[in-house]
C-alpha positions in Angstrom: -30.4 2.5 -27.3 -30.3 6.2 -28.2 -27.4 8.6 -28.0 -28.4 9.9 -24.6 -28.2 6.4 -23.2 -24.7 6.0 -24.6 -23.7 9.3 -23.1 -25.0 8.2 -19.7 -23.1 4.9 -19.9 -19.9 6.7 -20.8 -20.5 9.3 -18.0 -21.0 6.7 -15.3 -18.1 4.5 -16.5 -15.9 7.6 -16.5 -16.7 8.8 -13.0 -16.3 5.1 -11.8 -12.8 5.0 -13.2 -11.9 8.3 -11.7 -13.2 7.4 -8.3 -11.2 4.1 -8.3 -8.1 6.0 -9.2 -8.6 8.6 -6.5 -9.3 5.9 -3.8 -6.3 3.9 -5.0 -4.1 7.0 -4.4 -5.5 7.6 -0.9 -5.1 4.0 0.0 -1.5 3.9 -1.3 -0.8 6.8 1.1 -2.6 5.0 3.9 -5.3 7.7 4.0 -2.7 9.9 5.7 -2.8 13.6 4.8 0.8 14.1 5.7 1.9 11.4 3.2 -0.5 12.8 0.6 1.0 16.3 1.1 4.5 14.9 0.7 3.5 13.1 -2.5 2.2 16.4 -4.0 5.2 18.5 -2.8 8.2 16.2 -3.5 7.1 13.1 -5.5 5.7 14.7 -8.7 2.1 14.0 -7.8 1.2 17.7 -8.3 2.3 17.6 -11.9 0.6 14.3 -12.4 -2.7 15.5 -11.0 -2.6 18.9 -12.6 -1.4 17.6 -15.9 -2.0 19.5 -19.2 -5.0 17.1 -19.8 -6.6 17.9 -16.5 -6.2 21.6 -16.8 -7.6 21.5 -20.3 -10.5 19.3 -19.0 -11.4 21.8 -16.2 -11.2 24.7 -18.7 -13.5 23.0 -21.2 -15.9 22.0 -18.4 -16.0 25.6 -17.1 -16.5 26.9 -20.7 -19.6 24.9 -21.1 -21.3 27.1 -18.4 -20.9 30.0 -20.9 -21.4 28.1 -24.1 -24.2 25.8 -23.1 -24.5 22.3 -21.5 -24.7 20.5 -24.9 -21.0 21.3 -25.4 -20.1 19.1 -22.4 -20.2 16.0 -24.6 -16.7 17.0 -25.9 -15.3 17.3 -22.3 -16.9 14.0 -21.4 -15.4 12.1 -24.4 -12.0 13.7 -23.7 -12.1 12.6 -20.0 -13.3 9.1 -20.8 -10.6 8.6 -23.5 -8.0 9.9 -21.2 -9.0 7.6 -18.3 -9.3 4.6 -20.8 -5.8 5.3 -22.3 -4.4 5.7 -18.8 -5.8 2.4 -17.8 -4.3 0.7 -20.8 -1.0 2.4 -20.4 -0.4 2.3 -16.6 -2.7 -0.6 -15.7 -6.2 -0.5 -14.2 -5.4 1.4 -11.0 -7.9 0.5 -8.3 -7.6 0.1 -4.5 -7.5 -3.2 -2.7 -11.1 -3.7 -1.8 -11.0 -3.5 2.0 -14.2 -2.6 3.8 -13.0 1.0 4.1 -12.1 1.3 0.4 -15.4 -0.2 -0.7 -17.3 2.2 1.6 -15.5 5.2 0.2 -16.1 4.1 -3.4 -19.8 3.4 -2.8 -20.3 6.7 -1.0 -18.5 8.7 -3.8 -20.4 7.0 -6.6 -23.8 7.3 -5.0 -23.4 10.8 -3.9 -22.3 11.9 -7.4 -24.9 9.8 -9.3 -27.7 11.0 -7.0 -26.5 14.6 -7.4 -26.7 14.1 -11.1 -30.0 12.3 -11.2 -31.9 14.6 -8.7 -30.3 17.9 -9.7 -32.6 19.8 -12.1 -29.8 21.8 -13.6 -28.7 21.4 -17.2 -25.2 21.6 -16.0 -25.4 18.7 -13.5 -22.8 16.6 -15.4 -20.3 19.4 -15.3 -20.9 20.0 -11.6 -20.3 16.3 -11.0 -16.8 16.5 -12.6 -15.9 19.6 -10.5 -17.2 17.8 -7.3 -15.5 14.5 -8.0 -12.3 15.1 -6.0 -14.4 16.2 -3.0 -16.7 13.2 -3.2 -13.8 11.0 -2.3 -12.2 13.4 0.2 -15.4 13.8 2.2 -15.9 10.1 3.2 -12.1 9.8 3.9 -12.5 12.8 6.4 -15.7 11.4 7.9 -14.2 8.0 8.4 -11.1 9.4 10.2 -12.7 9.7 13.7 -14.6 6.4 13.2 -11.5 4.4 12.2 -9.6 6.1 15.1 -12.1 4.9 17.7 -12.2 1.4 16.2 -8.4 1.3 16.2 -8.2 2.3 19.9 -10.7 -0.5 20.8 -8.8 -3.1 18.8 -5.4 -2.0 20.3 -6.8 -2.3 23.9 -8.2 -5.7 23.0 -4.9 -6.9 21.7 -3.0 -5.6 24.8 -5.4 -7.6 27.1 -5.3 -10.6 24.8 -1.5 -10.8 24.9 -1.2 -10.4 28.6 -3.9 -13.0 29.3 -3.0 -15.7 26.9 0.8 -15.2 26.5 2.1 -14.1 30.0 5.6 -15.6 29.5 6.1 -14.6 25.9 9.4 -12.9 25.0 9.1 -10.0 22.6 11.8 -8.7 20.3 11.3 -5.2 18.9 13.2 -4.1 15.9 13.3 -0.6 14.5 15.5 1.6 12.4 15.4 3.8 9.3 16.2 0.7 7.2 17.3 -2.9 7.7 14.3 -3.8 9.9 12.9 -6.5 7.7 16.2 -8.3 7.0 17.1 -8.2 10.7 13.6 -9.6 11.5 14.2 -12.5 9.1 17.7 -13.2 10.5 16.3 -13.3 14.1 13.4 -15.5 13.0 15.8 -18.0 11.3 18.2 -18.2 14.3 15.5 -18.6 16.9 13.4 -21.2 15.1 14.0 -23.8 17.8 12.5 -21.5 20.4 9.0 -21.5 18.7 9.6 -17.9 17.4 7.1 -16.1 15.2 7.9 -13.0 13.2 5.0 -10.7 12.2 5.2 -11.0 8.4 5.7 -8.5 5.5 5.6 -4.8 6.3 3.1 -5.1 9.1 4.8 -2.7 11.4 2.1 -0.3 12.7 0.1 -0.3 15.9 -3.1 -1.5 14.3 -1.3 -4.0 12.0 0.5 -5.6 15.0 -2.7 -5.6 17.0 -4.6 -7.4 14.2 -1.9 -10.0 13.9 -1.9 -10.6 17.7 -5.7 -11.1 17.8 -6.1 -13.2 14.6 -2.9 -14.9 13.7 -0.6 -15.4 16.6 -0.1 -19.2 17.1 -0.9 -20.7 20.5 2.6 -22.2 20.9 4.5 -19.0 20.2 7.2 -18.4 22.8 9.1 -15.6 21.0 7.4 -12.8 19.1 9.5 -10.7 16.7 7.9 -7.3 15.9 9.1 -4.8 13.3 8.3 -1.3 14.6 8.0 1.4 11.9 7.2 5.1 12.2 6.5 8.1 10.0 6.2 10.6 12.9 6.8 10.8 16.7 4.7 8.6 19.1 4.1 5.8 16.6 6.7 3.4 17.9 5.7 4.3 21.5 2.1 3.1 20.7 3.4 -0.2 19.3 5.5 -0.9 22.4 2.3 -0.5 24.5 0.9 -3.5 22.6 4.1 -5.5 22.5 6.6 -4.2 25.1 10.0 -5.6 24.1 12.3 -7.7 26.2 15.0 -7.2 23.6 15.2 -4.1 21.4 17.3 -3.9 18.2 18.0 -0.6 16.4 19.5 -1.1 13.0 20.4 2.3 11.4 19.1 5.8 12.0 19.2 8.0 8.8 17.4 10.5 6.6 14.2 8.5 5.8 10.7 10.0 5.7 12.2 13.4 6.0 9.1 15.0 4.5 7.2 13.8 7.5 10.0 13.9 10.2 11.4 17.3 8.9 14.9 16.6 10.4 17.2 13.9 11.8 16.7 15.1 15.4 13.0 14.2 15.2 14.0 10.8 13.7 16.2 10.2 16.8 13.3 11.1 19.1 11.0 8.7 17.2 13.4 5.7 17.2 14.3 6.3 20.9 10.7 5.4 21.7 11.6 1.7 21.4 13.9 2.3 24.4 11.2 4.2 26.3 9.0 1.1 25.9 11.7 -1.5 26.6 11.1 -3.5 29.8 13.3 -2.4 32.8 14.9 -5.9 32.7 15.4 -5.7 28.9 18.4 -5.4 26.6 19.0 -3.2 23.6 21.5 -4.1 20.9 23.3 -1.6 18.5 25.9 -2.1 15.9 28.3 0.8 15.6 29.0 0.1 12.0 25.4 1.0 11.1 24.6 4.6 10.0 24.5 7.2 12.8 24.3 4.7 15.6 27.2 6.4 17.5 25.3 9.7 17.3 22.0 8.0 18.2 23.6 6.4 21.3 24.9 9.8 22.5 21.3 11.1 22.1 20.0 8.1 24.1 22.5 8.5 26.9 21.3 12.1 27.4 17.7 10.9 27.5 18.5 7.8 29.6 21.6 8.6 31.6 23.5 5.7 33.2 21.2 3.2 31.5 23.0 -0.2 31.4 20.6 -1.9 29.1 22.5 -0.6 26.0 24.9 -3.1 24.5 27.1 -2.4 21.4 28.9 -4.5 18.9 31.5 -3.4 16.3 35.0 -4.1 15.0 36.3 -1.8 17.7 37.5 -3.8 20.7 36.1 -1.2 23.1 32.5 -2.3 22.3 30.6 -4.8 24.4 30.8 -7.5 21.8 33.7 -6.8 19.4 33.8 -8.9 16.3 35.9 -9.6 13.2 35.4 -11.5 10.0 37.0 -12.4 6.8 35.8 -14.0 3.6 37.3 -17.2 2.3 35.8 -19.1 -0.8 32.5 -17.1 -0.6 32.2 -18.1 3.1 32.3 -15.4 5.9 34.2 -16.5 9.0 33.0 -14.5 12.0 34.6 -14.3 15.4 32.3 -13.0 18.1 31.5 -13.7 21.8 34.4 -16.2 21.9 33.0 -18.3 19.1 33.9 -18.8 15.5 30.9 -18.9 13.2 30.6 -19.5 9.4 27.9 -18.4 7.0 27.3 -17.4 3.4 25.6 -14.1 2.6 25.6 -12.5 -0.9 25.2 -9.0 0.3 28.0 -8.1 2.7 26.4 -4.8 3.9 23.7 -7.0 5.7 26.3 -8.5 8.0 26.0 -5.9 10.8 22.3 -6.7 11.0 23.0 -10.5 11.0 25.4 -9.9 13.9 22.6 -8.1 15.8 20.5 -11.2 15.3 23.3 -13.5 16.5 23.6 -11.5 19.7 19.9 -11.7 20.2 20.1 -15.5 19.8 22.9 -15.6 22.5 20.7 -13.4 24.7 17.9 -15.9 24.4 20.2 -18.7 25.6 21.1 -20.4 22.3 24.7 -21.8 22.1 27.2 -21.8 19.3 26.2 -25.2 17.9 22.5 -24.2 17.8 23.3 -20.9 16.1 25.7 -22.4 13.6 23.1 -24.9 12.6 20.7 -22.1 11.6 23.6 -20.0 10.0 24.2 -22.9 7.6 20.9 -22.1 5.9 20.9 -18.3 6.4 21.3 -17.7 2.7 17.8 -19.1 2.2 16.2 -16.4 4.3 13.4 -14.6 2.7 15.1 -11.2 2.4 13.7 -8.1 0.7 16.6 -8.2 -1.7 17.1 -11.1 -4.1 19.7 -12.1 -6.7 19.1 -14.7 -9.4 19.9 -15.6 -13.0 17.4 -16.1 -15.8 17.4 -18.1 -19.1 19.3 -15.3 -20.9 22.2 -15.7 -18.4 21.3 -12.2 -17.1 22.0 -11.6 -13.4 19.0 -9.9 -11.8 19.2 -8.0 -8.5 15.7 -7.4 -7.2 15.6 -4.6 -4.6 12.1 -3.5 -5.4 10.6 -4.1 -2.0 11.6 -1.0 -0.2 14.3 1.3 -1.6 16.3 3.5 0.8 19.3 5.8 0.3 21.8 3.5 2.0 20.6 0.4 0.3 20.6 2.2 -3.0 24.2 3.2 -2.4 25.2 -0.3 -1.4 23.6 -1.8 -4.6 25.6 0.7 -6.7 28.8 -0.4 -5.0 27.9 -4.0 -5.4 27.2 -3.5 -9.1 30.5 -1.7 -9.6 32.3 -4.9 -8.5 30.2 -7.2 -10.7 31.6 -8.3 -14.1 29.0 -7.9 -16.8 29.1 -6.9 -20.5 26.3 -4.3 -19.7 25.0 -3.0 -16.5 21.4 -1.7 -16.4 19.5 0.0 -13.6 15.7 0.3 -13.4 14.6 2.9 -10.8 11.5 4.6 -9.5 13.1 7.1 -7.2 13.3 7.5 -3.5 10.2 8.6 -1.5 9.6 11.0 1.4 13.0 12.7 1.5 11.3 16.1 1.8 13.4 19.2 1.1 16.5 17.0 0.7 15.0 15.1 -2.2 16.9 16.9 -4.9 20.3 16.7 -3.2 20.1 13.0 -2.3 18.5 11.9 -5.5 20.9 13.8 -7.7 23.9 12.5 -5.8 22.7 8.9 -6.1 22.0 9.2 -9.8 25.5 10.7 -10.3 27.0 7.6 -8.5 24.8 5.3 -10.5 25.8 6.9 -13.8 29.5 6.2 -13.0 28.7 2.4 -12.7 25.7 1.6 -15.0 25.6 1.8 -18.8 21.9 2.4 -19.0 19.5 3.8 -16.4 15.7 3.6 -16.9 13.5 5.8 -14.7 9.8 5.2 -14.3 8.5 8.7 -13.8 8.9 12.1 -15.6 9.4 14.0 -12.4 12.7 12.2 -11.9 14.1 14.0 -15.0 15.2 17.0 -12.9 17.6 14.8 -10.9 19.5 13.5 -13.9 23.2 14.7 -14.0 23.7 16.7 -17.2 27.0 15.2 -18.1 25.5 11.7 -18.1 22.0 12.4 -19.5 22.7 10.1 -22.5 22.7 7.1 -20.1 19.1 7.9 -18.8 15.7 7.0 -20.3 12.3 7.7 -18.9 9.8 5.0 -19.6 6.5 5.1 -17.8 4.6 2.9 -20.1 4.5 -0.8 -19.1 4.3 -2.0 -22.7 7.3 0.1 -23.7 9.2 -1.1 -20.6 8.5 -4.7 -21.6 9.9 -4.1 -25.0 12.9 -2.5 -23.5 13.5 -5.4 -21.2 13.2 -7.9 -24.0 16.0 -6.0 -25.8 18.5 -6.3 -22.9 21.6 -8.3 -24.0 22.6 -11.7 -22.7 24.9 -11.8 -19.7 23.8 -8.3 -18.6 23.5 -7.2 -15.0 20.0 -5.8 -14.3 19.2 -4.0 -11.0 15.6 -3.2 -10.1 15.7 -0.5 -7.4 12.5 0.8 -5.9 8.8 0.0 -5.9 6.2 0.1 -8.7 7.8 -2.7 -10.7 5.3 -5.5 -10.0 5.2 -6.6 -13.7 9.0 -6.2 -14.2 10.3 -9.0 -11.9 8.2 -11.8 -13.4 9.3 -10.7 -16.8 13.0 -10.8 -15.8 12.6 -14.2 -14.3 11.7 -15.8 -17.7 
């Protein structure tokens, strides 16, 4: 093997690593250009992509056109070492190998390798590096109309399949800026006896729901619980065309995905689409204790005047289903709908969503005895927030599934009431808050600094949100190995809160 063969191997390995990282990013953002734009503008992706290394690499690549192609070996080695060190530091970033991801990877690799092999220029390697971002972008753009047509066909098939095979099925649609998944799990638990099925995980899009209906919906399903998410207008509307709800639940309406929605008014419009798709004989439940629900209802009444399908619950006796509760020996005692119910739930801020689930169970014909039977085991629900203790007697709160501003604030409040010799927060920042990112993120970090003794941030771009008077409490650790060492140094009996995604390796480590 001569030196040229070694250079070729390094070259192809390097562009392979780069392609995989590019496709990983596109897939992470669901191949949506609006989410990609948001990541570059507000989530530090611009500084990550146009890092000092990358700018230096592009400059050295361009310089080789003036100095001679044989100087490119330095740029190549620099790029390979950077990609290699990045893989060792941050993990081997690669997409989940779906058919679409594989197609994009193959197209990119073959287009670049063929360009190199069949281009007679001495500078073909340099050109490959300059063309690499476009080699991934082009198949993503090409596949857009193809995947759109395929999606339409699958959605229409799912609509027909549901109407034909499940004519009497009851559909419960759940939407909101947050709290959807926990409410879904509560409804599923309380309606188990009715052969209910909840579409699992974060499958909450038109195509995701359609795929589940076609491939995984059990034959004996009588009640289908559907989480309905949205990043822009018309997305919930499309889901309701596949699964038109008999019962609609709206949890909270708040400033989430602002980089895509732009303002709270657009969020109101998007969330109201579940009501537009609600069957004329249907019912919609709202808890007035949830964020902005009172304002959202005023918006709905303008859009749907004199609509009697809207039913409210709150501590106010003027609501349709007033409730009250008190806590005794870690058991919540709830009075609602003329019944007294008992349950245990660690996180009190989830109670409004549990009440919405209880009202749904009543609406489906379940009585107090049946509901109480399921409430006895409600603490075992598979929620997206978890609390446990490990062998070091550390209390771990795992809220890494889907961080949101209200949940973050609740966790800070929960931690403030917890007795621990040291309180530690591990955070990756909130996403898609648009122009309000700085104000919201800075305020949350200020609140956190008043409660936690140590706050570990996962990304350098979060540094600008750290309050100056508390900067000694903050650390930025974006290296998995360093983070592991830091976690191992946490004292016994500490409270450790993991807030936000990108912590796949942290939770297993904290469980030891």
